[in-house]
TORGU-595184 format. One record per residue: x, y, z of N, C-alpha, C in turn. Coordinates in Angstrom, 1 decimal, decimal comma. Atoms other than C-alpha are relative to their C-alpha. Example, Ala and Ser with C-alpha at 12.3 -4.5 7.8 and 13.67 -1.06 7.14 Angstrom:
2
(rec (0,9; -1,2; 0,0); (12,3; -4,5; 7,8); (0,9; 1,2; 0,0));
(rec (-0,9; -1,1; 0,0); (13,7; -1,1; 7,1); (-0,8; 1,1; 0,8));
! end
This chain:
172
(rec (-0,5; 1,1; 0,2); (98,9; 218,3; 102,2); (-1,3; -0,9; 0,3));
(rec (1,1; 1,1; 0,2); (96,6; 215,2; 101,6); (0,6; -1,4; 0,6));
(rec (-0,2; 1,2; -1,0); (96,6; 212,3; 103,8); (-0,3; -1,2; -0,8));
(rec (0,0; 1,2; 1,2); (97,5; 209,1; 102,3); (-0,4; -1,0; 0,9));
(rec (0,6; 0,8; -0,9); (95,7; 206,3; 104,0); (1,2; -1,6; -0,3));
(rec (-1,1; 1,1; -0,1); (98,2; 202,9; 104,1); (-0,3; -1,2; 0,8));
(rec (0,9; 1,2; -0,6); (97,2; 199,6; 104,3); (1,4; -1,1; 0,9));
(rec (-1,4; 0,5; -0,8); (99,2; 197,8; 107,3); (1,0; -1,0; -0,3));
(rec (-0,3; 1,1; 0,8); (99,9; 194,5; 105,9); (1,0; 0,0; -0,6));
(rec (-0,7; 0,0; 1,2); (101,4; 195,8; 102,9); (0,6; 1,3; -0,3));
(rec (-0,5; -1,3; -0,5); (102,9; 198,9; 103,8); (1,5; -0,2; 0,2));
(rec (-1,6; -0,6; -0,4); (107,0; 199,5; 103,8); (0,3; 0,2; 1,2));
(rec (-0,8; 0,1; -1,4); (108,8; 199,3; 107,0); (0,2; 1,8; 0,0));
(rec (-0,3; -1,1; -0,3); (109,0; 202,9; 107,9); (1,4; 0,0; 1,2));
(rec (-1,0; 0,1; -1,0); (112,1; 204,2; 109,8); (-0,5; 1,0; 1,0));
(rec (0,3; -0,4; -1,4); (111,8; 205,6; 113,6); (-0,3; 1,0; -0,2));
(rec (0,0; -1,9; 0,4); (112,6; 209,3; 112,2); (-1,4; 0,1; -0,7));
(rec (1,0; -1,0; 0,8); (109,5; 209,1; 109,8); (-0,7; -0,5; 0,5));
(rec (1,4; 0,5; -0,3); (107,1; 207,4; 111,6); (-1,1; 1,3; 1,1));
(rec (1,2; -0,5; -1,0); (104,3; 209,7; 112,9); (0,1; 0,4; 1,0));
(rec (0,5; 0,3; -1,5); (103,4; 208,4; 115,9); (0,9; 0,3; 1,2));
(rec (-1,4; -0,2; -0,4); (107,3; 208,9; 116,9); (0,1; 1,1; 0,1));
(rec (-0,4; -1,2; 0,0); (107,7; 212,3; 116,0); (-0,9; 1,1; 0,7));
(rec (0,7; -0,7; -0,9); (104,6; 213,1; 118,2); (-1,0; 0,9; -0,8));
(rec (1,1; 0,0; 0,5); (102,2; 214,1; 115,6); (-0,6; -1,1; -0,5));
(rec (1,1; 1,0; 0,7); (99,6; 211,3; 115,0); (-1,0; 0,3; -0,9));
(rec (0,7; -0,5; 1,1); (97,6; 211,5; 112,4); (-1,8; -1,0; 0,7));
(rec (1,4; -0,3; -0,4); (93,2; 211,4; 113,4); (-0,3; -1,2; -0,5));
(rec (0,5; 1,6; 0,3); (91,8; 207,9; 113,6); (-0,8; 0,2; -0,8));
(rec (1,0; -0,1; 1,0); (90,2; 207,1; 110,6); (-1,5; -1,0; 0,6));
(rec (1,4; 0,3; -0,5); (86,0; 206,2; 111,6); (0,1; -1,8; -0,7));
(rec (-0,5; 1,4; 0,3); (85,9; 202,1; 111,5); (-1,7; -0,2; -0,9));
(rec (1,1; 0,3; 1,2); (84,1; 200,8; 108,6); (-0,9; -1,5; 0,3));
(rec (1,0; 1,2; -1,2); (80,7; 198,7; 109,6); (0,2; -0,9; -1,7));
(rec (0,8; 0,7; 0,9); (79,8; 195,6; 107,0); (-1,3; -0,4; 0,2));
(rec (1,7; 1,3; -0,4); (76,1; 194,2; 106,2); (0,5; -1,0; 0,0));
(rec (0,3; 1,7; 0,2); (75,3; 190,5; 106,7); (0,7; -0,3; -1,3));
(rec (-0,1; 0,3; 2,1); (75,4; 190,4; 102,7); (1,6; 0,1; -0,3));
(rec (-1,5; 0,1; 0,3); (78,8; 191,6; 102,4); (1,0; -0,9; 0,7));
(rec (-1,0; 1,0; -0,8); (80,4; 189,4; 105,2); (0,0; -0,9; -0,6));
(rec (-0,3; 1,1; 0,5); (79,2; 186,8; 103,6); (0,5; -0,2; -1,3));
(rec (-0,1; -0,4; 0,9); (79,8; 187,8; 100,4); (1,7; -0,5; 0,0));
(rec (-1,2; 0,3; 0,1); (83,8; 188,0; 101,5); (0,7; -1,3; 0,6));
(rec (-0,2; 1,5; -0,9); (83,7; 184,3; 104,1); (-0,3; -0,5; -1,6));
(rec (0,1; 0,7; 1,5); (82,5; 183,3; 100,5); (0,6; -0,2; -0,8));
(rec (-1,2; -0,6; 1,4); (84,8; 184,5; 98,2); (1,4; -1,1; 0,9));
(rec (-1,3; 0,6; -0,2); (87,5; 183,2; 100,5); (0,1; -1,4; 0,3));
(rec (0,4; 1,3; 0,2); (86,3; 180,2; 101,2); (0,4; -1,0; -1,2));
(rec (0,4; 0,4; 1,4); (85,8; 179,0; 97,7); (1,5; -0,3; -0,3));
(rec (-1,5; -0,3; 0,7); (89,5; 180,1; 97,0); (0,8; -0,8; 0,8));
(rec (-0,3; 0,8; -0,6); (90,4; 178,0; 99,7); (0,0; -1,2; -0,3));
(rec (-0,3; 1,4; 0,5); (89,1; 174,9; 98,5); (0,2; -0,3; -1,0));
(rec (-0,4; 0,0; 1,6); (90,2; 175,6; 95,3); (1,3; -0,5; -0,2));
(rec (-1,5; 0,5; 0,0); (93,6; 175,0; 96,6); (-0,1; -1,4; 0,7));
(rec (0,5; 1,4; -0,3); (92,1; 171,6; 98,7); (-0,7; -0,6; -1,5));
(rec (0,9; 0,8; 0,4); (90,1; 170,2; 95,8); (1,4; -1,2; -0,8));
(rec (-1,1; 1,3; 0,2); (93,4; 168,2; 94,6); (0,0; -1,0; 0,9));
(rec (-0,2; 0,6; -1,0); (94,0; 167,3; 97,8); (-0,7; -1,1; 0,5));
(rec (1,0; 0,7; 0,1); (90,7; 166,0; 98,3); (-0,2; -1,3; -1,1));
(rec (0,1; 1,0; 1,1); (90,7; 163,9; 94,7); (1,5; -1,2; 0,4));
(rec (-1,2; 0,9; -0,2); (94,2; 162,5; 96,1); (-0,1; -0,9; 1,2));
(rec (0,3; 0,6; -1,2); (92,6; 161,9; 99,7); (-0,5; -1,4; -0,5));
(rec (0,8; 1,3; 0,3); (89,9; 159,8; 97,8); (0,3; -1,4; -0,5));
(rec (-1,2; 1,2; 1,0); (92,3; 158,1; 95,3); (0,5; -1,5; 1,0));
(rec (-0,3; 0,4; -0,8); (94,0; 157,0; 98,0); (-0,7; -1,4; 0,9));
(rec (1,0; 0,6; -0,7); (91,2; 155,9; 100,1); (-0,3; -1,6; -1,0));
(rec (0,0; 1,4; 1,0); (90,4; 153,6; 97,2); (0,9; -0,7; -0,3));
(rec (-1,4; 1,4; 0,8); (93,7; 151,9; 96,0); (-0,3; -1,2; 1,5));
(rec (-0,3; 1,1; -1,3); (94,1; 150,8; 100,0); (-1,4; -0,7; 0,0));
(rec (0,9; 0,7; -0,1); (90,8; 149,4; 99,8); (-0,4; -1,0; -0,8));
(rec (-0,2; 1,0; 1,4); (91,4; 147,4; 96,6); (1,3; -1,1; 0,2));
(rec (-1,1; 0,8; -0,4); (94,7; 146,2; 98,0); (-0,8; -0,9; 1,2));
(rec (0,8; 0,5; -0,9); (92,8; 145,1; 100,9); (-0,6; -0,9; -0,3));
(rec (0,3; 1,1; 0,4); (90,7; 142,9; 99,1); (0,5; -0,8; -0,9));
(rec (-0,8; 1,4; 0,7); (93,2; 141,6; 96,9); (1,0; -0,8; 1,0));
(rec (-0,6; 0,5; -1,0); (94,7; 140,6; 100,0); (-0,7; -1,0; 0,3));
(rec (0,4; 1,2; -0,2); (92,3; 139,0; 101,0); (-1,1; -1,1; -1,1));
(rec (0,1; 1,0; 0,9); (91,0; 137,4; 97,8); (1,3; -0,9; -0,3));
(rec (-1,0; 0,4; 0,4); (94,8; 136,1; 97,5); (-0,4; -1,0; 0,8));
(rec (0,3; 0,9; -1,4); (94,2; 134,5; 101,3); (-0,9; -1,0; -0,5));
(rec (1,4; 0,8; 0,2); (90,8; 133,2; 99,9); (1,1; -1,1; -1,0));
(rec (0,0; 0,6; 1,1); (92,3; 131,6; 97,0); (1,2; -1,1; 0,5));
(rec (-1,0; 0,6; -0,2); (95,5; 130,5; 98,8); (-0,7; -1,3; 0,9));
(rec (1,0; 1,1; -0,4); (92,6; 128,7; 100,9); (-0,4; -1,1; -0,4));
(rec (0,3; 1,1; 1,0); (91,1; 126,9; 98,2); (0,7; -1,0; -0,5));
(rec (-1,4; 1,2; 1,0); (94,2; 125,5; 96,6); (0,6; -0,7; 1,3));
(rec (-0,5; 0,8; -1,1); (95,2; 124,1; 100,3); (-1,3; -1,2; -0,1));
(rec (1,1; 0,8; -0,1); (91,5; 122,5; 100,4); (-0,3; -1,2; -1,4));
(rec (0,2; 0,9; 1,1); (91,7; 120,8; 96,9); (1,4; -1,0; 0,1));
(rec (-1,5; 0,6; 0,0); (95,6; 119,8; 97,3); (-0,9; -1,5; 1,5));
(rec (0,5; 1,3; -0,9); (93,8; 117,9; 100,6); (-0,8; -0,9; -0,5));
(rec (1,0; 0,6; 0,8); (90,8; 116,6; 98,8); (1,1; -0,9; -0,7));
(rec (-0,8; 0,8; 0,3); (93,3; 115,2; 96,2); (1,2; -1,1; 0,6));
(rec (-1,0; 1,2; -0,5); (95,6; 113,4; 98,6); (-0,4; -0,9; 0,7));
(rec (0,6; 0,5; -0,4); (92,9; 112,3; 100,7); (-0,6; -1,2; -0,7));
(rec (0,3; 0,5; 1,0); (91,6; 110,8; 97,6); (0,5; -1,0; -1,0));
(rec (-1,2; 1,1; 0,2); (94,7; 109,4; 96,7); (0,0; -1,6; 0,9));
(rec (-0,3; 1,2; -1,2); (94,9; 107,7; 100,0); (-1,0; -1,0; -0,4));
(rec (0,8; 1,0; 0,0); (91,9; 106,2; 99,9); (-0,2; -1,0; -1,4));
(rec (-0,5; 1,0; 1,0); (92,2; 104,7; 96,1); (0,9; -1,2; 0,3));
(rec (-1,3; 0,9; -0,2); (95,5; 103,1; 97,4); (-0,7; -0,9; 1,1));
(rec (1,1; 0,9; -1,4); (93,2; 101,5; 100,7); (-0,4; -1,0; -0,7));
(rec (1,1; 1,6; 0,7); (90,8; 99,7; 98,1); (0,4; -0,6; -0,8));
(rec (-0,8; 1,0; 0,5); (93,5; 98,6; 95,8); (0,1; -0,6; 1,1));
(rec (-0,9; 1,2; -0,5); (95,1; 96,9; 98,4); (-0,9; -1,1; 0,8));
(rec (0,8; 1,1; -0,4); (92,2; 95,8; 99,9); (-0,8; -1,2; -0,5));
(rec (0,9; 0,8; 1,0); (90,1; 94,1; 96,7); (1,4; -0,9; -0,3));
(rec (-1,2; 0,9; 0,2); (94,1; 92,6; 96,5); (0,2; -1,2; 0,7));
(rec (-0,4; 0,9; -1,4); (94,6; 91,1; 99,8); (-1,2; -0,5; 0,9));
(rec (1,6; 0,4; -0,7); (90,6; 91,0; 101,1); (0,3; 0,6; 1,4));
(rec (0,2; -1,4; -1,2); (91,8; 93,3; 104,2); (-1,0; 0,7; -0,3));
(rec (0,5; -0,9; 0,7); (89,4; 95,2; 104,6); (0,0; 1,8; 0,3));
(rec (-0,3; -1,5; -0,3); (89,8; 99,0; 104,0); (0,3; 1,2; 1,1));
(rec (0,2; -0,5; -1,3); (88,9; 100,4; 107,1); (0,8; -0,2; 0,9));
(rec (-1,7; 0,2; -1,3); (92,0; 98,6; 108,9); (1,3; 0,4; -1,1));
(rec (-1,3; -0,6; 0,3); (94,4; 100,1; 106,6); (0,3; 1,4; 0,1));
(rec (0,3; -2,0; -0,6); (95,6; 103,5; 108,1); (1,7; 0,6; -1,0));
(rec (-0,9; -0,4; 0,9); (98,6; 103,7; 105,2); (-0,2; 1,4; -0,8));
(rec (0,4; -1,2; 0,8); (99,0; 106,9; 103,2); (0,5; -0,2; -1,3));
(rec (-0,7; 0,5; 1,2); (100,9; 105,1; 100,3); (-0,6; -1,7; -0,3));
(rec (0,4; 1,3; 0,3); (100,0; 102,0; 98,5); (1,0; -1,2; 0,6));
(rec (-0,7; 1,1; -0,8); (102,9; 100,4; 100,0); (0,3; -0,3; 1,0));
(rec (0,1; 0,4; -1,5); (102,6; 100,7; 103,4); (-1,5; -0,4; 0,1));
(rec (1,6; 1,0; 0,0); (99,1; 99,5; 102,8); (0,2; -1,1; 0,2));
(rec (-0,3; 1,3; 0,4); (100,4; 96,6; 101,3); (1,0; -0,9; 1,3));
(rec (-1,1; 0,4; -1,3); (102,9; 96,0; 104,5); (-0,9; -0,1; 0,7));
(rec (0,8; 0,4; -1,2); (100,0; 96,6; 107,1); (-1,2; -1,2; -0,5));
(rec (0,3; 1,0; 0,2); (98,0; 94,1; 104,9); (0,5; -1,3; 0,2));
(rec (-0,5; 0,9; -0,6); (100,1; 91,7; 105,2); (0,1; -0,5; 1,5));
(rec (0,0; 0,1; -1,1); (100,8; 92,3; 108,6); (-1,2; -0,5; 0,9));
(rec (1,1; 0,6; -0,9); (97,2; 91,5; 109,6); (-0,4; -1,4; -0,8));
(rec (0,1; 1,9; 0,7); (96,8; 88,2; 107,3); (0,8; -0,5; 0,9));
(rec (-0,4; 0,9; -0,7); (99,8; 87,2; 109,2); (-0,2; -0,4; 1,5));
(rec (0,4; 0,3; -1,1); (98,9; 87,8; 112,4); (-1,7; -0,9; 0,4));
(rec (1,3; 1,0; 0,1); (95,0; 86,1; 111,6); (0,6; -1,1; -0,3));
(rec (-0,2; 0,9; -0,5); (96,7; 83,8; 111,0); (-0,7; -1,2; -1,6));
(rec (1,0; 0,3; 0,7); (95,3; 80,5; 108,9); (-1,5; -0,2; 0,1));
(rec (1,6; 0,1; -0,2); (91,5; 80,1; 108,2); (-0,4; -1,3; 1,1));
(rec (0,3; 0,4; -1,6); (89,8; 78,5; 111,6); (-0,2; -1,8; -0,9));
(rec (0,2; 1,5; -0,2); (89,2; 74,7; 111,3); (-1,2; -0,4; 0,4));
(rec (1,3; 0,3; -0,8); (85,6; 74,9; 112,7); (-1,1; -1,0; -1,2));
(rec (0,8; 0,7; 1,0); (83,3; 72,4; 110,9); (-1,0; 1,2; -0,1));
(rec (0,6; -0,9; 0,2); (80,8; 74,2; 109,0); (-1,4; -0,7; 1,1));
(rec (1,1; 0,8; -0,3); (77,3; 73,6; 110,7); (-1,1; 0,2; -1,2));
(rec (0,8; 0,6; 0,8); (74,3; 72,4; 108,7); (-0,8; 1,1; -0,1));
(rec (1,1; -0,4; -0,8); (71,8; 74,8; 110,2); (0,7; 1,9; -0,3));
(rec (-0,3; -1,1; 0,3); (74,1; 77,6; 109,7); (-0,1; 0,7; 1,7));
(rec (0,1; -0,1; -1,7); (74,0; 77,6; 114,2); (-0,8; 0,6; 0,3));
(rec (1,2; -0,9; -0,5); (70,6; 78,8; 114,1); (-1,0; -1,3; 1,6));
(rec (0,7; 0,6; -1,6); (68,4; 77,6; 117,2); (-1,3; -1,0; -0,7));
(rec (0,7; 1,0; -0,1); (66,2; 74,6; 116,3); (-0,9; -0,9; 1,0));
(rec (1,0; 0,9; -1,4); (65,0; 73,1; 119,6); (-1,0; 1,3; 0,1));
(rec (0,8; -1,1; -0,5); (61,6; 75,3; 120,3); (-0,8; -0,8; 0,5));
(rec (0,8; 1,0; -0,7); (60,1; 72,8; 122,4); (-0,7; 0,9; 1,2));
(rec (0,2; -0,5; -1,0); (59,5; 75,5; 124,8); (0,4; 0,0; 1,3));
(rec (-0,7; 0,7; -1,3); (59,9; 75,4; 128,7); (0,4; 1,5; 0,5));
(rec (-0,8; -1,3; -0,6); (61,7; 78,1; 131,2); (1,4; -0,6; -0,3));
(rec (-1,7; 0,0; 0,1); (66,0; 78,4; 130,8); (-0,1; -0,7; 1,1));
(rec (-0,5; 0,6; -1,1); (66,2; 76,8; 134,3); (-0,3; -1,1; -0,3));
(rec (0,1; 1,1; 0,5); (64,4; 73,9; 133,5); (1,0; -0,6; -1,0));
(rec (-1,0; 0,8; 1,2); (66,4; 72,9; 130,5); (0,7; -0,1; 0,9));
(rec (-1,4; 0,0; -0,4); (69,7; 74,3; 132,3); (-0,4; -1,4; 1,3));
(rec (0,0; 0,8; -1,0); (68,6; 72,0; 135,4); (-0,2; -1,6; -0,5));
(rec (0,3; 1,4; 0,7); (67,4; 68,4; 132,9); (2,1; -0,1; -0,8));
(rec (-1,0; 0,1; 0,3); (71,0; 69,7; 131,3); (0,8; -0,3; 0,8));
(rec (-1,0; -0,3; -1,2); (73,1; 69,9; 134,6); (-0,3; -2,1; 0,4));
(rec (0,1; 1,5; -0,1); (71,5; 65,9; 135,5); (0,3; -0,6; -1,0));
(rec (-0,7; 0,9; 1,2); (72,5; 64,4; 132,2); (1,2; 0,0; 0,0));
(rec (-1,4; -0,1; 0,9); (76,0; 65,8; 131,8); (0,9; -0,3; 1,8));
(rec (-0,4; -0,6; -1,6); (77,0; 66,4; 135,9); (0,2; -1,7; 0,8));
(rec (0,2; 1,1; -0,6); (76,1; 62,9; 137,0); (1,2; -0,6; 0,3));
(rec (-1,3; 0,8; -0,2); (79,7; 61,5; 137,7); (-0,1; -0,4; 1,2));
! end
């Protein structure tokens, strides 16, 4: 009778009655096979390459997913920047329109544009009218021929000038 070696992982299940160990006739153990380091490296390398082949597509998909997420983030950032720039342009246009309305009303009414705080031409006109009403008519002060410049350069101390003026004007 020739002995047959069976791989335990691929062997079909045996019934208890057919099992030689259970029947009491155990086969002699086979001597342990030893492998060289080169053979072990070859076996492990082959197994690793099979496993890597399984996951090659997974790594490509993972890389593509990472790139897609990065692109989405960049797109989101670009949209936010575009929205911020659009808001800045709108704010600048609004400010220009307000400044133009104030300057126009200022030119029409003579009220300085810096006193007008309205944001529309109508608001600025109402403010200018209120300022002109508050200001009242032009003053009745006479014009001075010299423009109010000091013409007395006689010198002397202010104390002495005041004393002389007080003697003349307060002698009552």
